[in-house]
The first five atom37 places (N, CA, C, CB, O) and aatype in JSON, in Angstrom:
{
  "aatype": [12, 15, 9, 15, 9, 11, 2, 0, 5, 11, 10, 18, 7, 7, 0, 16, 6, 6, 6, 16, 9, 1, 11, 10, 0, 6, 15, 3, 7, 18, 1, 1, 9, 18, 11, 18, 0, 3, 2, 13, 7, 3, 11, 19, 16, 8, 16, 3, 18, 11, 1, 9, 0, 18, 0, 7, 8, 14, 5, 6, 10, 0, 10, 13, 15, 15, 14, 18, 19, 8, 2, 19, 19, 10, 19, 18, 3, 6, 7, 11, 19, 12, 2, 10],
  "atom_mask": [
    [1, 1, 1, 1, 1],
    [1, 1, 1, 1, 1],
    [1, 1, 1, 1, 1],
    [1, 1, 1, 1, 1],
    [1, 1, 1, 1, 1],
    [1, 1, 1, 1, 1],
    [1, 1, 1, 1, 1],
    [1, 1, 1, 1, 1],
    [1, 1, 1, 1, 1],
    [1, 1, 1, 1, 1],
    [1, 1, 1, 1, 1],
    [1, 1, 1, 1, 1],
    [1, 1, 1, 0, 1],
    [1, 1, 1, 0, 1],
    [1, 1, 1, 1, 1],
    [1, 1, 1, 1, 1],
    [1, 1, 1, 1, 1],
    [1, 1, 1, 1, 1],
    [1, 1, 1, 1, 1],
    [1, 1, 1, 1, 1],
    [1, 1, 1, 1, 1],
    [1, 1, 1, 1, 1],
    [1, 1, 1, 1, 1],
    [1, 1, 1, 1, 1],
    [1, 1, 1, 1, 1],
    [1, 1, 1, 1, 1],
    [1, 1, 1, 1, 1],
    [1, 1, 1, 1, 1],
    [1, 1, 1, 0, 1],
    [1, 1, 1, 1, 1],
    [1, 1, 1, 1, 1],
    [1, 1, 1, 1, 1],
    [1, 1, 1, 1, 1],
    [1, 1, 1, 1, 1],
    [1, 1, 1, 1, 1],
    [1, 1, 1, 1, 1],
    [1, 1, 1, 1, 1],
    [1, 1, 1, 1, 1],
    [1, 1, 1, 1, 1],
    [1, 1, 1, 1, 1],
    [1, 1, 1, 0, 1],
    [1, 1, 1, 1, 1],
    [1, 1, 1, 1, 1],
    [1, 1, 1, 1, 1],
    [1, 1, 1, 1, 1],
    [1, 1, 1, 1, 1],
    [1, 1, 1, 1, 1],
    [1, 1, 1, 1, 1],
    [1, 1, 1, 1, 1],
    [1, 1, 1, 1, 1],
    [1, 1, 1, 1, 1],
    [1, 1, 1, 1, 1],
    [1, 1, 1, 1, 1],
    [1, 1, 1, 1, 1],
    [1, 1, 1, 1, 1],
    [1, 1, 1, 0, 1],
    [1, 1, 1, 1, 1],
    [1, 1, 1, 1, 1],
    [1, 1, 1, 1, 1],
    [1, 1, 1, 1, 1],
    [1, 1, 1, 1, 1],
    [1, 1, 1, 1, 1],
    [1, 1, 1, 1, 1],
    [1, 1, 1, 1, 1],
    [1, 1, 1, 1, 1],
    [1, 1, 1, 1, 1],
    [1, 1, 1, 1, 1],
    [1, 1, 1, 1, 1],
    [1, 1, 1, 1, 1],
    [1, 1, 1, 1, 1],
    [1, 1, 1, 1, 1],
    [1, 1, 1, 1, 1],
    [1, 1, 1, 1, 1],
    [1, 1, 1, 1, 1],
    [1, 1, 1, 1, 1],
    [1, 1, 1, 1, 1],
    [1, 1, 1, 1, 1],
    [1, 1, 1, 1, 1],
    [1, 1, 1, 0, 1],
    [1, 1, 1, 1, 1],
    [1, 1, 1, 1, 1],
    [1, 1, 1, 1, 1],
    [1, 1, 1, 1, 1],
    [1, 1, 1, 1, 1]
  ],
  "atom_positions": [
    [[0.77, -1.32, -0.02], [0.39, 0.13, -0.08], [0.91, 1.45, 0.04], [-0.26, 0.22, 0.56], [1.85, 1.71, 0.79]],
    [[0.43, 2.16, -0.54], [1.49, 3.27, -0.82], [0.51, 4.54, 0.0], [1.89, 3.55, -2.85], [-0.68, 4.79, 0.19]],
    [[1.61, 5.02, 0.27], [1.2, 6.48, 1.34], [2.03, 7.59, 0.63], [1.82, 6.36, 3.3], [3.0, 7.33, -0.08]],
    [[1.43, 9.32, 0.97], [2.44, 10.04, 0.45], [3.26, 10.26, 2.04], [1.84, 11.52, -0.49], [2.68, 9.94, 3.08]],
    [[4.63, 10.83, 2.02], [5.45, 11.38, 2.81], [4.48, 12.2, 3.7], [6.52, 12.13, 2.08], [4.34, 12.03, 4.91]],
    [[3.93, 12.99, 3.05], [3.33, 14.19, 4.24], [2.27, 13.54, 4.74], [2.77, 15.79, 3.66], [2.0, 13.49, 5.94]],
    [[1.6, 13.01, 3.79], [0.39, 12.25, 4.79], [0.65, 11.23, 5.83], [-0.56, 11.48, 3.98], [-0.21, 11.04, 6.7]],
    [[1.98, 10.45, 5.81], [2.3, 9.43, 6.9], [2.98, 10.01, 7.6], [2.92, 8.23, 6.63], [3.54, 9.22, 8.36]],
    [[3.38, 11.47, 7.88], [3.78, 12.34, 8.69], [2.46, 12.89, 9.62], [4.49, 13.38, 7.84], [2.31, 12.89, 10.85]],
    [[1.76, 13.26, 8.78], [0.28, 13.79, 9.58], [-0.56, 12.59, 10.42], [-0.93, 14.41, 8.27], [-1.29, 12.84, 11.38]],
    [[-0.3, 11.12, 9.84], [-0.98, 10.45, 10.61], [-0.25, 9.7, 11.75], [-1.64, 9.69, 9.84], [-0.67, 9.24, 12.81]],
    [[1.06, 9.71, 11.17], [1.67, 8.71, 12.32], [2.56, 9.38, 12.88], [2.3, 7.38, 11.92], [3.04, 8.84, 13.88]],
    [[3.01, 10.48, 12.57], [3.86, 11.38, 13.66], [5.15, 11.07, 13.39], [0.0, 0.0, 0.0], [5.41, 10.27, 12.49]],
    [[6.1, 11.65, 14.1], [7.54, 11.56, 14.43], [8.1, 12.65, 14.26], [0.0, 0.0, 0.0], [7.58, 13.46, 13.48]],
    [[9.05, 12.9, 14.78], [10.05, 13.94, 14.59], [10.96, 13.96, 13.74], [10.65, 14.12, 15.48], [11.51, 15.02, 13.44]],
    [[11.22, 13.02, 13.28], [12.11, 12.38, 12.37], [11.66, 11.63, 11.09], [12.79, 11.52, 13.09], [10.5, 11.22, 11.1]],
    [[12.51, 11.36, 9.89], [11.87, 10.66, 8.95], [12.12, 9.5, 9.59], [12.28, 10.79, 7.53], [11.03, 8.95, 9.67]],
    [[12.99, 8.79, 10.13], [13.31, 7.54, 10.83], [11.98, 7.19, 11.87], [14.81, 7.75, 11.7], [11.44, 6.1, 12.0]],
    [[11.71, 8.21, 12.43], [10.68, 7.55, 13.87], [9.27, 7.84, 12.76], [10.68, 8.88, 16.0], [8.25, 7.38, 13.28]],
    [[9.04, 8.36, 11.62], [7.98, 8.47, 10.82], [7.73, 6.79, 10.14], [8.35, 9.75, 9.68], [6.66, 6.21, 9.97]],
    [[9.16, 6.3, 9.83], [8.94, 5.05, 9.01], [9.01, 4.22, 9.65], [9.64, 4.73, 8.04], [8.67, 3.13, 9.19]],
    [[9.58, 4.32, 11.33], [9.33, 2.84, 12.21], [7.8, 3.01, 12.37], [10.22, 2.68, 13.96], [7.14, 2.02, 12.05]],
    [[7.02, 4.29, 12.88], [5.67, 4.03, 13.37], [5.05, 3.5, 12.08], [4.88, 5.36, 14.03], [4.29, 2.54, 12.08]],
    [[5.32, 4.02, 11.22], [4.23, 3.23, 9.73], [4.49, 2.13, 9.83], [4.46, 3.55, 8.01], [3.54, 1.36, 9.97]],
    [[5.95, 1.53, 9.81], [6.21, -0.03, 9.55], [4.89, -0.96, 11.0], [8.52, -0.39, 9.94], [3.94, -1.71, 10.8]],
    [[5.43, -0.45, 12.18], [4.74, -0.95, 13.46], [3.2, -0.74, 13.0], [5.22, -0.02, 14.96], [2.59, -1.78, 13.25]],
    [[2.53, 0.05, 12.53], [1.17, 0.35, 12.71], [0.36, -0.89, 11.8], [0.88, 1.99, 12.19], [-0.87, -0.93, 11.83]],
    [[0.94, -1.62, 11.2], [0.41, -2.82, 10.27], [0.93, -3.67, 10.29], [0.31, -2.75, 9.1], [0.33, -4.71, 9.99]],
    [[2.32, -3.72, 10.65], [3.32, -4.87, 10.68], [4.04, -5.07, 9.23], [0.0, 0.0, 0.0], [4.61, -6.08, 8.79]],
    [[3.89, -4.1, 8.75], [4.74, -4.15, 7.61], [6.37, -4.59, 7.5], [4.63, -2.89, 7.18], [6.95, -3.95, 8.38]],
    [[7.05, -5.19, 6.98], [8.24, -5.62, 6.87], [9.37, -4.92, 5.76], [7.98, -6.95, 6.64], [10.59, -4.96, 5.87]],
    [[8.73, -4.39, 4.86], [9.5, -3.69, 4.21], [9.08, -2.22, 3.51], [9.88, -4.55, 3.39], [8.12, -2.26, 2.74]],
    [[9.62, -1.14, 3.71], [8.97, 0.16, 3.27], [10.37, 0.67, 2.03], [8.63, 1.45, 4.93], [11.59, 0.48, 2.09]],
    [[9.78, 1.14, 1.34], [10.44, 1.85, 0.39], [9.87, 3.22, 0.02], [10.52, 1.06, -0.71], [8.67, 3.45, 0.18]],
    [[10.79, 4.22, -0.53], [10.18, 5.31, -0.92], [10.64, 5.43, -2.29], [10.42, 6.46, -0.07], [11.65, 4.86, -2.72]],
    [[9.75, 6.29, -3.08], [9.98, 6.52, -4.27], [9.52, 7.76, -4.72], [9.55, 5.61, -4.92], [8.83, 8.45, -3.97]],
    [[9.88, 8.21, -6.08], [9.54, 9.17, -6.48], [8.29, 8.56, -7.89], [10.96, 10.03, -6.75], [8.2, 7.36, -8.15]],
    [[7.51, 9.55, -8.59], [6.63, 9.29, -9.63], [6.29, 9.77, -10.52], [5.89, 9.13, -9.44], [6.29, 10.91, -10.05]],
    [[5.85, 9.96, -11.81], [5.88, 10.13, -12.75], [4.89, 12.16, -12.74], [5.32, 8.59, -13.42], [5.03, 12.98, -13.64]],
    [[4.1, 12.35, -11.56], [3.54, 13.18, -11.05], [4.49, 14.62, -10.8], [3.0, 12.51, -9.97], [4.09, 15.73, -11.15]],
    [[5.91, 14.36, -10.07], [7.04, 15.32, -9.81], [7.84, 15.44, -10.7], [0.0, 0.0, 0.0], [7.59, 15.86, -11.83]],
    [[8.96, 15.06, -10.26], [10.6, 15.62, -11.12], [11.03, 14.04, -11.24], [12.13, 16.89, -9.9], [12.03, 13.86, -11.93]],
    [[10.65, 13.31, -10.9], [11.15, 11.85, -11.16], [12.27, 11.52, -10.01], [11.85, 11.71, -12.78], [12.72, 10.38, -9.92]],
    [[12.67, 12.46, -9.24], [13.8, 11.87, -8.3], [13.37, 12.17, -7.21], [15.22, 12.32, -8.41], [13.41, 11.26, -6.39]],
    [[12.81, 13.47, -6.74], [12.2, 13.76, -5.42], [11.19, 12.82, -5.13], [11.63, 15.12, -5.33], [10.18, 12.56, -5.79]],
    [[11.8, 12.06, -3.5], [10.64, 11.07, -3.1], [9.52, 11.82, -2.66], [11.02, 10.06, -1.93], [9.65, 12.9, -2.07]],
    [[8.46, 11.33, -2.92], [7.0, 11.87, -2.56], [5.89, 10.56, -1.73], [6.24, 12.4, -4.26], [4.89, 10.87, -1.09]],
    [[6.3, 9.38, -1.91], [5.23, 8.53, -1.17], [6.16, 7.25, -0.38], [3.97, 7.84, -2.43], [7.33, 7.08, -0.69]],
    [[5.68, 6.66, 0.36], [6.32, 5.23, 0.9], [5.56, 4.31, 0.01], [6.06, 4.84, 2.66], [4.72, 4.83, -0.72]],
    [[5.71, 3.18, -0.03], [5.63, 1.8, -0.34], [5.51, 0.76, 0.67], [6.64, 1.52, -1.01], [6.57, 0.15, 0.8]],
    [[4.57, 0.36, 1.43], [4.57, -0.47, 2.41], [4.43, -1.96, 1.65], [3.41, -0.05, 3.46], [3.62, -2.29, 0.78]],
    [[5.53, -2.75, 2.27], [5.43, -4.18, 1.85], [5.16, -5.06, 2.94], [6.65, -4.65, 1.2], [5.33, -4.84, 4.14]],
    [[4.67, -6.16, 2.36], [4.08, -6.87, 3.41], [5.38, -7.92, 3.83], [2.56, -7.65, 2.88], [5.85, -7.83, 4.97]],
    [[5.81, -8.72, 3.03], [7.11, -9.24, 3.17], [8.18, -9.12, 1.66], [6.83, -10.82, 3.65], [7.76, -8.65, 0.6]],
    [[9.38, -9.59, 1.83], [10.19, -9.45, 0.79], [9.76, -10.7, -0.57], [11.75, -9.59, 1.5], [9.42, -11.87, -0.4]],
    [[9.91, -9.97, -1.89], [8.91, -11.2, -2.9], [7.61, -10.72, -3.16], [0.0, 0.0, 0.0], [7.15, -10.88, -4.29]],
    [[6.98, -10.19, -2.34], [5.67, -10.21, -2.36], [5.36, -9.42, -3.68], [5.08, -9.66, -1.05], [5.98, -8.4, -3.98]],
    [[4.39, -9.95, -4.42], [3.62, -8.7, -5.7], [3.86, -7.87, -5.75], [2.47, -8.23, -5.86], [4.55, -7.51, -6.7]],
    [[3.41, -6.86, -4.62], [3.57, -5.43, -4.71], [5.13, -4.88, -5.13], [3.14, -4.88, -3.27], [5.47, -4.01, -5.93]],
    [[5.89, -5.75, -4.27], [7.48, -5.23, -4.21], [7.78, -5.14, -5.66], [8.65, -6.33, -3.38], [8.27, -4.15, -6.2]],
    [[7.33, -6.74, -6.51], [7.96, -6.96, -7.91], [6.79, -5.74, -8.48], [7.9, -8.91, -8.69], [7.4, -4.72, -8.79]],
    [[5.62, -5.64, -8.65], [5.18, -4.49, -9.33], [5.35, -3.06, -9.02], [4.06, -4.62, -9.39], [4.79, -2.2, -9.7]],
    [[6.35, -2.69, -7.71], [6.73, -1.49, -7.8], [7.83, -1.09, -8.77], [7.0, -1.18, -6.65], [7.84, -0.05, -9.43]],
    [[9.03, -2.34, -8.78], [10.17, -2.31, -9.76], [9.74, -2.37, -11.08], [11.12, -3.38, -9.58], [10.54, -1.88, -11.88]],
    [[8.53, -2.91, -11.63], [8.13, -2.98, -13.19], [7.39, -1.56, -13.58], [6.99, -4.39, -13.52], [7.34, -1.23, -14.76]],
    [[6.81, -0.72, -12.55], [5.88, 0.33, -13.05], [6.74, 1.18, -13.65], [5.01, 1.04, -12.02], [7.83, 1.58, -13.26]],
    [[6.05, 1.46, -14.8], [7.09, 2.86, -15.53], [6.49, 4.27, -14.96], [6.93, 2.99, -17.59], [6.76, 5.26, -15.63]],
    [[5.69, 4.45, -13.78], [5.38, 5.51, -13.42], [6.22, 5.74, -12.21], [4.05, 5.6, -13.31], [6.31, 6.86, -11.68]],
    [[6.91, 4.58, -11.72], [7.75, 4.86, -10.6], [9.38, 5.08, -10.91], [7.54, 3.69, -9.64], [10.01, 4.49, -11.79]],
    [[9.97, 6.16, -9.88], [11.69, 6.3, -10.49], [12.17, 6.35, -8.78], [12.25, 8.25, -11.77], [11.45, 6.39, -7.79]],
    [[13.5, 6.31, -8.88], [14.25, 6.6, -7.72], [13.62, 5.65, -6.45], [14.16, 8.26, -7.44], [13.05, 6.11, -5.46]],
    [[13.81, 4.57, -6.65], [13.3, 3.55, -5.41], [14.19, 3.55, -4.7], [12.95, 2.11, -5.61], [15.28, 3.54, -5.27]],
    [[14.21, 3.55, -3.07], [15.1, 3.28, -1.94], [14.54, 2.54, -1.13], [15.55, 4.32, -1.27], [13.42, 2.87, -0.74]],
    [[15.13, 1.41, -0.68], [14.71, 0.81, 0.45], [15.01, 1.6, 1.76], [15.27, -0.47, 0.47], [16.12, 1.91, 2.18]],
    [[13.83, 1.86, 2.32], [14.21, 2.6, 4.02], [14.24, 2.11, 5.11], [13.45, 3.5, 4.52], [14.85, 2.66, 6.03]],
    [[13.45, 0.72, 5.31], [13.02, -0.06, 6.23], [12.79, -1.72, 5.79], [11.8, 0.63, 6.68], [12.04, -2.26, 4.98]],
    [[13.66, -2.16, 6.58], [13.57, -3.81, 6.3], [14.04, -4.81, 7.4], [14.46, -4.2, 5.05], [15.17, -5.07, 7.82]],
    [[12.44, -5.41, 7.82], [12.74, -6.22, 8.89], [13.34, -5.43, 10.22], [13.72, -7.25, 8.36], [14.36, -5.73, 10.85]],
    [[12.56, -4.49, 10.46], [13.03, -3.86, 11.5], [14.14, -2.61, 11.53], [0.0, 0.0, 0.0], [14.2, -1.71, 12.37]],
    [[14.82, -2.77, 10.61], [15.79, -1.75, 10.38], [15.62, -0.43, 9.4], [16.85, -2.46, 9.94], [15.2, -0.42, 8.24]],
    [[15.95, 0.37, 9.98], [15.8, 1.84, 9.05], [17.18, 1.74, 8.43], [15.55, 3.54, 10.02], [18.18, 1.18, 8.88]],
    [[17.0, 2.48, 7.18], [18.23, 2.22, 6.34], [17.93, 3.15, 5.31], [18.49, 0.69, 5.79], [16.77, 3.41, 5.0]],
    [[19.42, 3.94, 4.47], [19.29, 4.58, 3.31], [18.31, 6.1, 3.6], [18.61, 3.45, 2.25], [17.36, 6.41, 2.88]],
    [[18.7, 6.76, 4.58], [17.95, 8.23, 4.98], [18.71, 8.82, 4.29], [17.82, 8.87, 6.49], [18.63, 10.04, 4.19]]
  ]
}
């Protein structure tokens, strides 16, 4: 499931991006979170988070094959925040 970075900050809080990502993951038990840019922006600036239930999930594969998604970065994996 995708959520804009701004909405994630509003809904889940967090004083830093790391805190927001942790709260976002813990809210529904997601194991992976990516941030990405899309065709509606400059294709570089991250605008959204994609929450993935587990590695190899079909939504994860769709994320990487979408022509509308760019600059994908894994920011949360199995309890660890990274690549901020």
